[in-house]
PQR file of N, CA, C, O and H, with PARSE charges and radii, in Angstrom:
ATOM      1  N   MET A   1     -46.476  -8.624  32.448 -0.4000 1.5000
ATOM      2  CA  MET A   1     -45.128  -8.642  32.438 -0.0000 2.0000
ATOM      3  C   MET A   1     -43.869  -7.389  32.975  0.5500 1.7000
ATOM      4  O   MET A   1     -43.863  -6.171  33.152 -0.5500 1.4000
ATOM      5  N   SER A   2     -42.952  -8.442  33.081 -0.4000 1.5000
ATOM      6  CA  SER A   2     -42.168  -7.528  33.402 -0.0000 2.0000
ATOM      7  C   SER A   2     -40.820  -7.139  31.960  0.5500 1.7000
ATOM      8  O   SER A   2     -40.937  -7.911  31.009 -0.5500 1.4000
ATOM      9  H   SER A   2     -42.957  -9.431  32.937  0.4000 1.0000
ATOM     10  N   ASN A   3     -39.970  -6.345  31.851 -0.4000 1.5000
ATOM     11  CA  ASN A   3     -39.302  -5.554  31.357 -0.0000 2.0000
ATOM     12  C   ASN A   3     -38.023  -6.500  30.515  0.5500 1.7000
ATOM     13  O   ASN A   3     -38.365  -7.672  30.679 -0.5500 1.4000
ATOM     14  H   ASN A   3     -39.875  -5.717  32.624  0.4000 1.0000
ATOM     15  N   PRO A   4     -36.813  -6.473  29.759 -0.5600 1.5000
ATOM     16  CA  PRO A   4     -35.977  -7.022  30.298  0.2800 2.0000
ATOM     17  C   PRO A   4     -35.141  -6.270  30.847  0.5500 1.7000
ATOM     18  O   PRO A   4     -35.328  -5.098  30.522 -0.5500 1.4000
ATOM     19  N   GLN A   5     -34.357  -6.409  31.490 -0.4000 1.5000
ATOM     20  CA  GLN A   5     -32.704  -5.558  32.129 -0.0000 2.0000
ATOM     21  C   GLN A   5     -31.913  -4.705  30.699  0.5500 1.7000
ATOM     22  O   GLN A   5     -31.814  -3.485  30.833 -0.5500 1.4000
ATOM     23  H   GLN A   5     -34.206  -7.361  31.755  0.4000 1.0000
ATOM     24  N   PHE A   6     -31.364  -5.329  29.364 -0.4000 1.5000
ATOM     25  CA  PHE A   6     -30.900  -4.039  29.090 -0.0000 2.0000
ATOM     26  C   PHE A   6     -32.116  -3.612  28.699  0.5500 1.7000
ATOM     27  O   PHE A   6     -31.810  -2.420  28.731 -0.5500 1.4000
ATOM     28  H   PHE A   6     -31.444  -6.319  29.256  0.4000 1.0000
ATOM     29  N   TRP A   7     -32.995  -3.601  28.432 -0.4000 1.5000
ATOM     30  CA  TRP A   7     -34.355  -2.390  27.881 -0.0000 2.0000
ATOM     31  C   TRP A   7     -34.961  -1.212  28.541  0.5500 1.7000
ATOM     32  O   TRP A   7     -35.575  -0.198  28.212 -0.5500 1.4000
ATOM     33  H   TRP A   7     -33.243  -4.569  28.406  0.4000 1.0000
ATOM     34  N   SER A   8     -34.247  -2.145  30.290 -0.4000 1.5000
ATOM     35  CA  SER A   8     -34.551  -1.612  31.360 -0.0000 2.0000
ATOM     36  C   SER A   8     -33.343  -0.492  31.437  0.5500 1.7000
ATOM     37  O   SER A   8     -33.359   0.722  31.236 -0.5500 1.4000
ATOM     38  H   SER A   8     -33.748  -2.969  30.557  0.4000 1.0000
ATOM     39  N   THR A   9     -32.656  -1.085  31.681 -0.4000 1.5000
ATOM     40  CA  THR A   9     -31.100  -0.008  32.178 -0.0000 2.0000
ATOM     41  C   THR A   9     -29.431  -0.422  32.165  0.5500 1.7000
ATOM     42  O   THR A   9     -28.592  -0.683  33.027 -0.5500 1.4000
ATOM     43  H   THR A   9     -32.643  -2.071  31.844  0.4000 1.0000
ATOM     44  N   PRO A  10     -29.466  -0.286  30.126 -0.5600 1.5000
ATOM     45  CA  PRO A  10     -28.417   0.193  29.430  0.2800 2.0000
ATOM     46  C   PRO A  10     -27.147  -0.865  29.834  0.5500 1.7000
ATOM     47  O   PRO A  10     -26.607  -1.954  29.639 -0.5500 1.4000
ATOM     48  N   LEU A  11     -27.153   0.652  30.699 -0.4000 1.5000
ATOM     49  CA  LEU A  11     -25.400   1.229  30.918 -0.0000 2.0000
ATOM     50  C   LEU A  11     -25.479   0.114  32.038  0.5500 1.7000
ATOM     51  O   LEU A  11     -24.430  -0.531  32.033 -0.5500 1.4000
ATOM     52  H   LEU A  11     -27.592   1.537  30.858  0.4000 1.0000
ATOM     53  N   ARG A  12     -26.259  -0.273  32.874 -0.4000 1.5000
ATOM     54  CA  ARG A  12     -25.876  -1.146  34.251 -0.0000 2.0000
ATOM     55  C   ARG A  12     -26.114  -2.346  33.473  0.5500 1.7000
ATOM     56  O   ARG A  12     -24.998  -2.864  33.521 -0.5500 1.4000
ATOM     57  H   ARG A  12     -27.111   0.251  32.878  0.4000 1.0000
ATOM     58  N   TYR A  13     -26.922  -3.212  32.710 -0.4000 1.5000
ATOM     59  CA  TYR A  13     -26.812  -4.613  32.112 -0.0000 2.0000
ATOM     60  C   TYR A  13     -24.980  -3.966  31.160  0.5500 1.7000
ATOM     61  O   TYR A  13     -23.949  -4.634  31.236 -0.5500 1.4000
ATOM     62  H   TYR A  13     -27.828  -2.791  32.671  0.4000 1.0000
ATOM     63  N   LEU A  14     -25.065  -2.798  30.494 -0.4000 1.5000
ATOM     64  CA  LEU A  14     -23.600  -3.097  30.025 -0.0000 2.0000
ATOM     65  C   LEU A  14     -22.156  -3.815  31.281  0.5500 1.7000
ATOM     66  O   LEU A  14     -21.346  -4.725  31.452 -0.5500 1.4000
ATOM     67  H   LEU A  14     -25.902  -2.256  30.432  0.4000 1.0000
ATOM     68  N   ARG A  15     -22.615  -2.767  31.744 -0.4000 1.5000
ATOM     69  CA  ARG A  15     -21.528  -2.914  33.545 -0.0000 2.0000
ATOM     70  C   ARG A  15     -21.092  -4.038  33.711  0.5500 1.7000
ATOM     71  O   ARG A  15     -19.947  -4.474  33.599 -0.5500 1.4000
ATOM     72  H   ARG A  15     -23.273  -2.027  31.605  0.4000 1.0000
ATOM     73  N   TRP A  16     -22.998  -5.011  34.269 -0.4000 1.5000
ATOM     74  CA  TRP A  16     -22.967  -6.712  34.301 -0.0000 2.0000
ATOM     75  C   TRP A  16     -21.861  -7.330  33.411  0.5500 1.7000
ATOM     76  O   TRP A  16     -20.844  -7.780  33.938 -0.5500 1.4000
ATOM     77  H   TRP A  16     -23.929  -4.656  34.360  0.4000 1.0000
ATOM     78  N   ALA A  17     -22.063  -7.364  31.915 -0.4000 1.5000
ATOM     79  CA  ALA A  17     -22.338  -7.767  31.259 -0.0000 2.0000
ATOM     80  C   ALA A  17     -20.356  -8.074  31.172  0.5500 1.7000
ATOM     81  O   ALA A  17     -19.636  -9.059  31.339 -0.5500 1.4000
ATOM     82  H   ALA A  17     -22.890  -6.999  31.487  0.4000 1.0000
ATOM     83  N   SER A  18     -20.135  -6.676  30.837 -0.4000 1.5000
ATOM     84  CA  SER A  18     -17.941  -6.749  30.827 -0.0000 2.0000
ATOM     85  C   SER A  18     -17.834  -7.381  32.136  0.5500 1.7000
ATOM     86  O   SER A  18     -17.105  -8.297  31.757 -0.5500 1.4000
ATOM     87  H   SER A  18     -20.719  -5.876  30.701  0.4000 1.0000
ATOM     88  N   HIS A  19     -17.913  -7.497  32.766 -0.4000 1.5000
ATOM     89  CA  HIS A  19     -17.486  -8.127  34.265 -0.0000 2.0000
ATOM     90  C   HIS A  19     -17.739  -9.749  34.711  0.5500 1.7000
ATOM     91  O   HIS A  19     -17.108 -10.327  35.597 -0.5500 1.4000
ATOM     92  H   HIS A  19     -18.506  -6.753  33.074  0.4000 1.0000
ATOM     93  N   GLU A  20     -18.922 -10.397  33.799 -0.4000 1.5000
ATOM     94  CA  GLU A  20     -18.925 -10.888  33.706 -0.0000 2.0000
ATOM     95  C   GLU A  20     -19.105 -11.698  32.475  0.5500 1.7000
ATOM     96  O   GLU A  20     -19.276 -12.900  32.676 -0.5500 1.4000
ATOM     97  H   GLU A  20     -19.434  -9.928  33.079  0.4000 1.0000
ATOM     98  N   LYS A  21     -19.102 -11.415  31.614 -0.4000 1.5000
ATOM     99  CA  LYS A  21     -19.148 -11.352  30.171 -0.0000 2.0000
ATOM    100  C   LYS A  21     -18.890 -10.831  29.360  0.5500 1.7000
ATOM    101  O   LYS A  21     -19.482 -10.228  28.466 -0.5500 1.4000
ATOM    102  H   LYS A  21     -18.963 -10.438  31.451  0.4000 1.0000
ATOM    103  N   PRO A  22     -17.254 -11.171  29.803 -0.5600 1.5000
ATOM    104  CA  PRO A  22     -16.185 -10.096  29.279  0.2800 2.0000
ATOM    105  C   PRO A  22     -15.962 -10.999  27.075  0.5500 1.7000
ATOM    106  O   PRO A  22     -15.517 -10.266  26.193 -0.5500 1.4000
ATOM    107  N   ALA A  23     -16.160 -11.721  26.919 -0.4000 1.5000
ATOM    108  CA  ALA A  23     -15.434 -12.842  25.743 -0.0000 2.0000
ATOM    109  C   ALA A  23     -16.890 -11.668  24.724  0.5500 1.7000
ATOM    110  O   ALA A  23     -16.858 -11.080  23.643 -0.5500 1.4000
ATOM    111  H   ALA A  23     -16.522 -12.316  27.636  0.4000 1.0000
ATOM    112  N   ILE A  24     -17.749 -11.792  25.589 -0.4000 1.5000
ATOM    113  CA  ILE A  24     -18.870 -12.010  24.457 -0.0000 2.0000
ATOM    114  C   ILE A  24     -19.023 -10.420  24.565  0.5500 1.7000
ATOM    115  O   ILE A  24     -19.176  -9.803  23.511 -0.5500 1.4000
ATOM    116  H   ILE A  24     -17.775 -12.270  26.467  0.4000 1.0000
ATOM    117  N   PHE A  25     -18.984  -9.597  25.993 -0.4000 1.5000
ATOM    118  CA  PHE A  25     -19.048  -8.335  25.806 -0.0000 2.0000
ATOM    119  C   PHE A  25     -17.726  -6.933  24.548  0.5500 1.7000
ATOM    120  O   PHE A  25     -17.782  -5.937  23.828 -0.5500 1.4000
ATOM    121  H   PHE A  25     -18.860 -10.098  26.849  0.4000 1.0000
ATOM    122  N   TYR A  26     -16.860  -7.855  25.073 -0.4000 1.5000
ATOM    123  CA  TYR A  26     -16.519  -7.281  23.918 -0.0000 2.0000
ATOM    124  C   TYR A  26     -15.848  -7.429  22.356  0.5500 1.7000
ATOM    125  O   TYR A  26     -15.154  -6.798  21.560 -0.5500 1.4000
ATOM    126  H   TYR A  26     -16.814  -8.665  25.658  0.4000 1.0000
ATOM    127  N   SER A  27     -16.355  -8.343  22.460 -0.4000 1.5000
ATOM    128  CA  SER A  27     -16.366  -9.481  20.292 -0.0000 2.0000
ATOM    129  C   SER A  27     -16.935  -8.082  20.791  0.5500 1.7000
ATOM    130  O   SER A  27     -16.123  -7.398  21.415 -0.5500 1.4000
ATOM    131  H   SER A  27     -16.919  -8.855  23.107  0.4000 1.0000
ATOM    132  N   LEU A  28     -18.328  -7.504  20.593 -0.4000 1.5000
ATOM    133  CA  LEU A  28     -19.467  -6.649  20.565 -0.0000 2.0000
ATOM    134  C   LEU A  28     -19.558  -5.689  20.188  0.5500 1.7000
ATOM    135  O   LEU A  28     -20.366  -5.108  19.464 -0.5500 1.4000
ATOM    136  H   LEU A  28     -18.987  -8.059  20.086  0.4000 1.0000
ATOM    137  N   CYS A  29     -18.090  -5.282  21.021 -0.4000 1.5000
ATOM    138  CA  CYS A  29     -17.976  -4.502  20.717 -0.0000 2.0000
ATOM    139  C   CYS A  29     -16.957  -3.643  19.686  0.5500 1.7000
ATOM    140  O   CYS A  29     -17.049  -2.526  19.179 -0.5500 1.4000
ATOM    141  H   CYS A  29     -17.433  -5.755  21.609  0.4000 1.0000
ATOM    142  N   VAL A  30     -15.551  -5.115  19.597 -0.4000 1.5000
ATOM    143  CA  VAL A  30     -14.903  -4.116  18.680 -0.0000 2.0000
ATOM    144  C   VAL A  30     -16.194  -4.785  17.234  0.5500 1.7000
ATOM    145  O   VAL A  30     -16.465  -4.072  16.268 -0.5500 1.4000
ATOM    146  H   VAL A  30     -15.476  -6.023  20.009  0.4000 1.0000
ATOM    147  N   GLY A  31     -16.554  -5.634  17.345 -0.4000 1.5000
ATOM    148  CA  GLY A  31     -18.121  -6.325  15.867 -0.0000 2.0000
ATOM    149  C   GLY A  31     -18.882  -5.318  15.509  0.5500 1.7000
ATOM    150  O   GLY A  31     -19.583  -5.366  14.498 -0.5500 1.4000
ATOM    151  H   GLY A  31     -16.334  -6.214  18.130  0.4000 1.0000
ATOM    152  N   SER A  32     -18.814  -4.059  16.483 -0.4000 1.5000
ATOM    153  CA  SER A  32     -20.264  -2.520  16.307 -0.0000 2.0000
ATOM    154  C   SER A  32     -19.078  -1.585  15.810  0.5500 1.7000
ATOM    155  O   SER A  32     -19.411  -0.400  15.837 -0.5500 1.4000
ATOM    156  H   SER A  32     -18.245  -4.020  17.304  0.4000 1.0000
ATOM    157  N   MET A  33     -17.656  -1.827  15.320 -0.4000 1.5000
ATOM    158  CA  MET A  33     -17.106  -0.543  15.464 -0.0000 2.0000
ATOM    159  C   MET A  33     -17.161  -0.786  13.609  0.5500 1.7000
ATOM    160  O   MET A  33     -16.983   0.364  13.207 -0.5500 1.4000
ATOM    161  H   MET A  33     -17.386  -2.790  15.297  0.4000 1.0000
ATOM    162  N   GLY A  34     -17.288  -1.527  12.581 -0.4000 1.5000
ATOM    163  CA  GLY A  34     -16.641  -1.873  11.500 -0.0000 2.0000
ATOM    164  C   GLY A  34     -17.723  -1.728  10.545  0.5500 1.7000
ATOM    165  O   GLY A  34     -17.524  -1.788   9.332 -0.5500 1.4000
ATOM    166  H   GLY A  34     -17.433  -2.461  12.907  0.4000 1.0000
ATOM    167  N   PRO A  35     -19.260  -1.475  11.244 -0.5600 1.5000
ATOM    168  CA  PRO A  35     -19.860  -0.528   9.936  0.2800 2.0000
ATOM    169  C   PRO A  35     -19.606   0.815  10.089  0.5500 1.7000
ATOM    170  O   PRO A  35     -19.484   1.400   9.012 -0.5500 1.4000
ATOM    171  N   VAL A  36     -19.440   1.754  11.443 -0.4000 1.5000
ATOM    172  CA  VAL A  36     -18.522   2.869  11.234 -0.0000 2.0000
ATOM    173  C   VAL A  36     -17.307   2.466  11.675  0.5500 1.7000
ATOM    174  O   VAL A  36     -16.784   3.154  12.552 -0.5500 1.4000
ATOM    175  H   VAL A  36     -19.539   1.279  12.317  0.4000 1.0000
ATOM    176  N   LEU A  37     -16.638   1.344  11.201 -0.4000 1.5000
ATOM    177  CA  LEU A  37     -15.366   2.550  10.222 -0.0000 2.0000
ATOM    178  C   LEU A  37     -15.223   2.478   9.154  0.5500 1.7000
ATOM    179  O   LEU A  37     -14.298   2.986   8.520 -0.5500 1.4000
ATOM    180  H   LEU A  37     -17.062   0.786  10.489  0.4000 1.0000
ATOM    181  N   LEU A  38     -16.662   1.427   8.467 -0.4000 1.5000
ATOM    182  CA  LEU A  38     -16.701   1.599   7.182 -0.0000 2.0000
ATOM    183  C   LEU A  38     -16.034   2.099   6.431  0.5500 1.7000
ATOM    184  O   LEU A  38     -15.125   1.858   5.636 -0.5500 1.4000
ATOM    185  H   LEU A  38     -17.414   1.014   8.982  0.4000 1.0000
ATOM    186  N   VAL A  39     -17.185   3.584   7.147 -0.4000 1.5000
ATOM    187  CA  VAL A  39     -17.735   4.733   7.267 -0.0000 2.0000
ATOM    188  C   VAL A  39     -16.978   5.983   6.850  0.5500 1.7000
ATOM    189  O   VAL A  39     -16.937   6.798   5.929 -0.5500 1.4000
ATOM    190  H   VAL A  39     -17.922   3.779   7.793  0.4000 1.0000
ATOM    191  N   ALA A  40     -16.223   5.618   8.374 -0.4000 1.5000
ATOM    192  CA  ALA A  40     -15.261   6.559   8.657 -0.0000 2.0000
ATOM    193  C   ALA A  40     -13.822   5.955   8.071  0.5500 1.7000
ATOM    194  O   ALA A  40     -12.897   6.576   8.593 -0.5500 1.4000
ATOM    195  H   ALA A  40     -16.257   4.956   9.122  0.4000 1.0000
ATOM    196  N   LEU A  41     -13.553   5.371   7.542 -0.4000 1.5000
ATOM    197  CA  LEU A  41     -12.032   5.997   7.697 -0.0000 2.0000
ATOM    198  C   LEU A  41     -12.257   5.520   5.623  0.5500 1.7000
ATOM    199  O   LEU A  41     -11.339   4.761   5.311 -0.5500 1.4000
ATOM    200  H   LEU A  41     -14.304   4.866   7.118  0.4000 1.0000
ATOM    201  N   PRO A  42     -12.690   5.660   5.063 -0.5600 1.5000
ATOM    202  CA  PRO A  42     -11.303   6.404   4.028  0.2800 2.0000
ATOM    203  C   PRO A  42     -10.959   8.344   3.982  0.5500 1.7000
ATOM    204  O   PRO A  42     -10.093   8.855   3.272 -0.5500 1.4000
ATOM    205  N   PRO A  43     -11.873   9.094   4.907 -0.5600 1.5000
ATOM    206  CA  PRO A  43     -11.735  10.612   4.650  0.2800 2.0000
ATOM    207  C   PRO A  43     -10.802  10.356   6.034  0.5500 1.7000
ATOM    208  O   PRO A  43     -11.106   9.175   5.871 -0.5500 1.4000
ATOM    209  N   ILE A  44     -10.432  10.351   6.562 -0.4000 1.5000
ATOM    210  CA  ILE A  44      -9.211   9.633   7.327 -0.0000 2.0000
ATOM    211  C   ILE A  44      -8.510   8.789   6.731  0.5500 1.7000
ATOM    212  O   ILE A  44      -7.617   8.549   7.545 -0.5500 1.4000
ATOM    213  H   ILE A  44     -10.185  11.311   6.694  0.4000 1.0000
ATOM    214  N   ARG A  45      -8.376   8.336   6.067 -0.4000 1.5000
ATOM    215  CA  ARG A  45      -6.733   8.492   5.311 -0.0000 2.0000
ATOM    216  C   ARG A  45      -6.679   9.084   4.622  0.5500 1.7000
ATOM    217  O   ARG A  45      -5.714   9.839   4.506 -0.5500 1.4000
ATOM    218  H   ARG A  45      -9.101   8.530   5.406  0.4000 1.0000
ATOM    219  N   ARG A  46      -7.717   9.067   3.764 -0.4000 1.5000
ATOM    220  CA  ARG A  46      -7.128  10.860   2.778 -0.0000 2.0000
ATOM    221  C   ARG A  46      -6.319  11.788   3.681  0.5500 1.7000
ATOM    222  O   ARG A  46      -5.226  12.312   3.468 -0.5500 1.4000
ATOM    223  H   ARG A  46      -8.501   8.454   3.858  0.4000 1.0000
ATOM    224  N   TYR A  47      -7.043  11.856   4.637 -0.4000 1.5000
ATOM    225  CA  TYR A  47      -6.190  13.138   5.626 -0.0000 2.0000
ATOM    226  C   TYR A  47      -4.479  12.613   5.564  0.5500 1.7000
ATOM    227  O   TYR A  47      -3.460  12.834   4.910 -0.5500 1.4000
ATOM    228  H   TYR A  47      -7.931  11.430   4.811  0.4000 1.0000
ATOM    229  N   PHE A  48      -4.690  12.242   6.076 -0.4000 1.5000
ATOM    230  CA  PHE A  48      -3.438  11.483   6.327 -0.0000 2.0000
ATOM    231  C   PHE A  48      -2.664  11.115   5.127  0.5500 1.7000
ATOM    232  O   PHE A  48      -1.507  10.975   5.523 -0.5500 1.4000
ATOM    233  H   PHE A  48      -5.518  12.063   6.608  0.4000 1.0000
ATOM    234  N   GLY A  49      -2.708  10.942   4.157 -0.4000 1.5000
ATOM    235  CA  GLY A  49      -2.639  11.528   2.659 -0.0000 2.0000
ATOM    236  C   GLY A  49      -2.033  10.285   2.355  0.5500 1.7000
ATOM    237  O   GLY A  49      -0.880  10.301   1.925 -0.5500 1.4000
ATOM    238  H   GLY A  49      -3.648  11.055   3.836  0.4000 1.0000
ATOM    239  N   ASP A  50      -2.933   8.658   2.591 -0.4000 1.5000
ATOM    240  CA  ASP A  50      -2.644   7.701   1.592 -0.0000 2.0000
ATOM    241  C   ASP A  50      -4.034   7.771   0.386  0.5500 1.7000
ATOM    242  O   ASP A  50      -5.260   7.762   0.499 -0.5500 1.4000
ATOM    243  H   ASP A  50      -3.870   8.645   2.941  0.4000 1.0000
ATOM    244  N   ILE A  51      -2.985   7.848  -0.861 -0.4000 1.5000
ATOM    245  CA  ILE A  51      -3.562   7.790  -1.434 -0.0000 2.0000
ATOM    246  C   ILE A  51      -4.149   6.002  -1.951  0.5500 1.7000
ATOM    247  O   ILE A  51      -3.577   4.962  -1.624 -0.5500 1.4000
ATOM    248  H   ILE A  51      -1.989   7.855  -0.952  0.4000 1.0000
ATOM    249  N   ASP A  52      -5.435   6.112  -2.827 -0.4000 1.5000
ATOM    250  CA  ASP A  52      -5.519   4.584  -3.530 -0.0000 2.0000
ATOM    251  C   ASP A  52      -5.071   4.486  -4.879  0.5500 1.7000
ATOM    252  O   ASP A  52      -5.071   5.333  -5.772 -0.5500 1.4000
ATOM    253  H   ASP A  52      -5.900   6.957  -3.093  0.4000 1.0000
ATOM    254  N   PRO A  53      -4.526   2.793  -4.862 -0.5600 1.5000
ATOM    255  CA  PRO A  53      -3.818   2.693  -5.843  0.2800 2.0000
ATOM    256  C   PRO A  53      -3.734   3.027  -6.981  0.5500 1.7000
ATOM    257  O   PRO A  53      -4.061   4.135  -6.555 -0.5500 1.4000
ATOM    258  N   ALA A  54      -3.669   3.113  -7.576 -0.4000 1.5000
ATOM    259  CA  ALA A  54      -3.727   2.576  -9.503 -0.0000 2.0000
ATOM    260  C   ALA A  54      -4.785   1.290  -9.639  0.5500 1.7000
ATOM    261  O   ALA A  54      -4.894   0.466  -8.731 -0.5500 1.4000
ATOM    262  H   ALA A  54      -3.403   2.213  -7.922  0.4000 1.0000
ATOM    263  N   PRO A  55      -5.369   1.233 -10.582 -0.5600 1.5000
ATOM    264  CA  PRO A  55      -6.702   0.343 -10.929  0.2800 2.0000
ATOM    265  C   PRO A  55      -5.802  -0.661 -12.160  0.5500 1.7000
ATOM    266  O   PRO A  55      -5.236  -0.348 -13.207 -0.5500 1.4000
ATOM    267  N   VAL A  56      -6.003  -2.028 -11.424 -0.4000 1.5000
ATOM    268  CA  VAL A  56      -5.079  -3.336 -12.134 -0.0000 2.0000
ATOM    269  C   VAL A  56      -5.965  -3.661 -13.376  0.5500 1.7000
ATOM    270  O   VAL A  56      -7.141  -3.969 -13.571 -0.5500 1.4000
ATOM    271  H   VAL A  56      -6.463  -2.283 -10.573  0.4000 1.0000
ATOM    272  N   PRO A  57      -4.286  -3.339 -14.500 -0.5600 1.5000
ATOM    273  CA  PRO A  57      -5.609  -3.719 -15.648  0.2800 2.0000
ATOM    274  C   PRO A  57      -6.430  -4.550 -16.086  0.5500 1.7000
ATOM    275  O   PRO A  57      -6.487  -5.446 -15.244 -0.5500 1.4000
ATOM    276  N   MET A  58      -7.057  -4.756 -16.867 -0.4000 1.5000
ATOM    277  CA  MET A  58      -8.021  -5.228 -16.927 -0.0000 2.0000
ATOM    278  C   MET A  58      -7.943  -6.661 -18.382  0.5500 1.7000
ATOM    279  O   MET A  58      -8.800  -7.533 -18.528 -0.5500 1.4000
ATOM    280  H   MET A  58      -7.011  -4.028 -17.552  0.4000 1.0000
ATOM    281  N   SER A  59      -6.420  -6.451 -19.423 -0.4000 1.5000
ATOM    282  CA  SER A  59      -6.333  -7.287 -20.249 -0.0000 2.0000
ATOM    283  C   SER A  59      -3.956  -6.460 -20.757  0.5500 1.7000
ATOM    284  O   SER A  59      -3.255  -5.448 -20.747 -0.5500 1.4000
ATOM    285  H   SER A  59      -5.724  -5.743 -19.304  0.4000 1.0000
ATOM    286  N   TYR A  60      -3.948  -7.557 -20.987 -0.4000 1.5000
ATOM    287  CA  TYR A  60      -2.837  -7.315 -21.768 -0.0000 2.0000
ATOM    288  C   TYR A  60      -2.652  -6.672 -23.320  0.5500 1.7000
ATOM    289  O   TYR A  60      -3.143  -6.793 -24.443 -0.5500 1.4000
ATOM    290  H   TYR A  60      -4.517  -8.379 -20.995  0.4000 1.0000
ATOM    291  N   PRO A  61      -1.095  -5.526 -22.266 -0.5600 1.5000
ATOM    292  CA  PRO A  61      -1.361  -4.740 -24.480  0.2800 2.0000
ATOM    293  C   PRO A  61      -1.250  -5.416 -24.824  0.5500 1.7000
ATOM    294  O   PRO A  61      -0.774  -6.360 -24.194 -0.5500 1.4000
ATOM    295  N   VAL A  62      -1.709  -5.542 -26.542 -0.4000 1.5000
ATOM    296  CA  VAL A  62      -1.353  -5.783 -27.362 -0.0000 2.0000
ATOM    297  C   VAL A  62      -0.128  -4.672 -28.638  0.5500 1.7000
ATOM    298  O   VAL A  62      -0.150  -3.504 -29.026 -0.5500 1.4000
ATOM    299  H   VAL A  62      -2.095  -4.775 -27.054  0.4000 1.0000
ATOM    300  N   PRO A  63       0.931  -6.068 -28.926 -0.5600 1.5000
ATOM    301  CA  PRO A  63       1.664  -4.629 -29.648  0.2800 2.0000
ATOM    302  C   PRO A  63       1.430  -4.618 -30.605  0.5500 1.7000
ATOM    303  O   PRO A  63       0.524  -5.248 -31.149 -0.5500 1.4000
ATOM    304  N   THR A  64       2.459  -3.636 -31.248 -0.4000 1.5000
ATOM    305  CA  THR A  64       1.349  -2.908 -32.523 -0.0000 2.0000
ATOM    306  C   THR A  64       3.083  -3.664 -34.133  0.5500 1.7000
ATOM    307  O   THR A  64       4.294  -3.848 -34.255 -0.5500 1.4000
ATOM    308  H   THR A  64       3.195  -3.125 -30.806  0.4000 1.0000
ATOM    309  N   GLY A  65       2.321  -3.716 -34.544 -0.4000 1.5000
ATOM    310  CA  GLY A  65       3.968  -4.714 -36.160 -0.0000 2.0000
ATOM    311  C   GLY A  65       3.468  -6.034 -35.925  0.5500 1.7000
ATOM    312  O   GLY A  65       2.411  -6.212 -35.320 -0.5500 1.4000
ATOM    313  H   GLY A  65       1.337  -3.567 -34.444  0.4000 1.0000
ATOM    314  N   PRO A  66       4.447  -7.343 -36.547 -0.5600 1.5000
ATOM    315  CA  PRO A  66       4.632  -8.031 -36.500  0.2800 2.0000
ATOM    316  C   PRO A  66       4.871  -8.883 -35.440  0.5500 1.7000
ATOM    317  O   PRO A  66       4.035  -8.625 -34.575 -0.5500 1.4000
ATOM    318  N   ARG A  67       5.690  -9.876 -35.045 -0.4000 1.5000
ATOM    319  CA  ARG A  67       6.242 -10.703 -33.964 -0.0000 2.0000
ATOM    320  C   ARG A  67       7.479 -10.990 -33.785  0.5500 1.7000
ATOM    321  O   ARG A  67       7.777 -11.782 -34.679 -0.5500 1.4000
ATOM    322  H   ARG A  67       6.369 -10.086 -35.748  0.4000 1.0000
ATOM    323  N   VAL A  68       8.330 -10.796 -33.155 -0.4000 1.5000
ATOM    324  CA  VAL A  68       9.448 -11.117 -33.641 -0.0000 2.0000
ATOM    325  C   VAL A  68      10.030 -11.650 -32.470  0.5500 1.7000
ATOM    326  O   VAL A  68      10.300 -11.152 -31.377 -0.5500 1.4000
ATOM    327  H   VAL A  68       8.087 -10.153 -32.429  0.4000 1.0000
ATOM    328  N   ILE A  69      10.170 -12.886 -32.999 -0.4000 1.5000
ATOM    329  CA  ILE A  69      10.937 -14.249 -32.868 -0.0000 2.0000
ATOM    330  C   ILE A  69      12.508 -13.768 -32.277  0.5500 1.7000
ATOM    331  O   ILE A  69      13.354 -12.888 -32.436 -0.5500 1.4000
ATOM    332  H   ILE A  69       9.950 -13.290 -33.887  0.4000 1.0000
ATOM    333  N   PRO A  70      12.183 -15.281 -31.316 -0.5600 1.5000
ATOM    334  CA  PRO A  70      14.039 -15.142 -29.982  0.2800 2.0000
ATOM    335  C   PRO A  70      14.232 -16.144 -31.021  0.5500 1.7000
ATOM    336  O   PRO A  70      13.445 -16.908 -31.578 -0.5500 1.4000
ATOM    337  N   GLN A  71      16.406 -15.793 -31.227 -0.4000 1.5000
ATOM    338  CA  GLN A  71      17.118 -16.776 -31.528 -0.0000 2.0000
ATOM    339  C   GLN A  71      17.243 -17.286 -30.718  0.5500 1.7000
ATOM    340  O   GLN A  71      16.840 -17.171 -29.561 -0.5500 1.4000
ATOM    341  H   GLN A  71      17.046 -15.172 -30.775  0.4000 1.0000
ATOM    342  N   GLY A  72      18.335 -18.494 -31.641 -0.4000 1.5000
ATOM    343  CA  GLY A  72      19.191 -19.146 -30.492 -0.0000 2.0000
ATOM    344  C   GLY A  72      18.536 -20.581 -29.003  0.5500 1.7000
ATOM    345  O   GLY A  72      19.097 -21.155 -28.070 -0.5500 1.4000
ATOM    346  H   GLY A  72      18.663 -18.588 -32.581  0.4000 1.0000
ATOM    347  N   TYR A  73      17.594 -20.579 -29.390 -0.4000 1.5000
ATOM    348  CA  TYR A  73      16.579 -21.572 -28.142 -0.0000 2.0000
ATOM    349  C   TYR A  73      15.746 -23.299 -29.230  0.5500 1.7000
ATOM    350  O   TYR A  73      15.228 -24.364 -28.894 -0.5500 1.4000
ATOM    351  H   TYR A  73      17.139 -20.113 -30.148  0.4000 1.0000
ATOM    352  N   ASP A  74      16.194 -22.387 -30.980 -0.4000 1.5000
ATOM    353  CA  ASP A  74      15.344 -24.129 -31.580 -0.0000 2.0000
ATOM    354  C   ASP A  74      17.132 -24.742 -30.829  0.5500 1.7000
ATOM    355  O   ASP A  74      18.230 -24.289 -30.506 -0.5500 1.4000
ATOM    356  H   ASP A  74      16.614 -21.522 -31.253  0.4000 1.0000
ATOM    357  N   ASP A  75      16.247 -26.233 -30.903 -0.4000 1.5000
ATOM    358  CA  ASP A  75      16.181 -27.650 -30.339 -0.0000 2.0000
ATOM    359  C   ASP A  75      17.558 -28.011 -31.321  0.5500 1.7000
ATOM    360  O   ASP A  75      17.071 -28.571 -32.303 -0.5500 1.4000
ATOM    361  H   ASP A  75      15.355 -26.602 -31.166  0.4000 1.0000
ATOM    362  N   GLU A  76      18.623 -27.962 -31.448 -0.4000 1.5000
ATOM    363  CA  GLU A  76      19.105 -29.120 -32.912 -0.0000 2.0000
ATOM    364  C   GLU A  76      19.981 -30.397 -33.018  0.5500 1.7000
ATOM    365  O   GLU A  76      20.127 -30.957 -34.104 -0.5500 1.4000
ATOM    366  H   GLU A  76      19.018 -27.507 -30.650  0.4000 1.0000
TER
END
């Protein structure tokens, strides 16, 4: 039983794939950077001064006191 070509010579296989099947090869390269950027990007952003925005309020502030009813909009 022979070993698959990728596991016996990975760099040679990757070179072949980049020439013969470039769309698949480069899509895998870009897709494999996603998990790496998930870990590496937040510290890089903070280093360059990008701050996280303030959290969005989850409720509307309820005013104190009686409700002021607008005047001048009645249908008469």
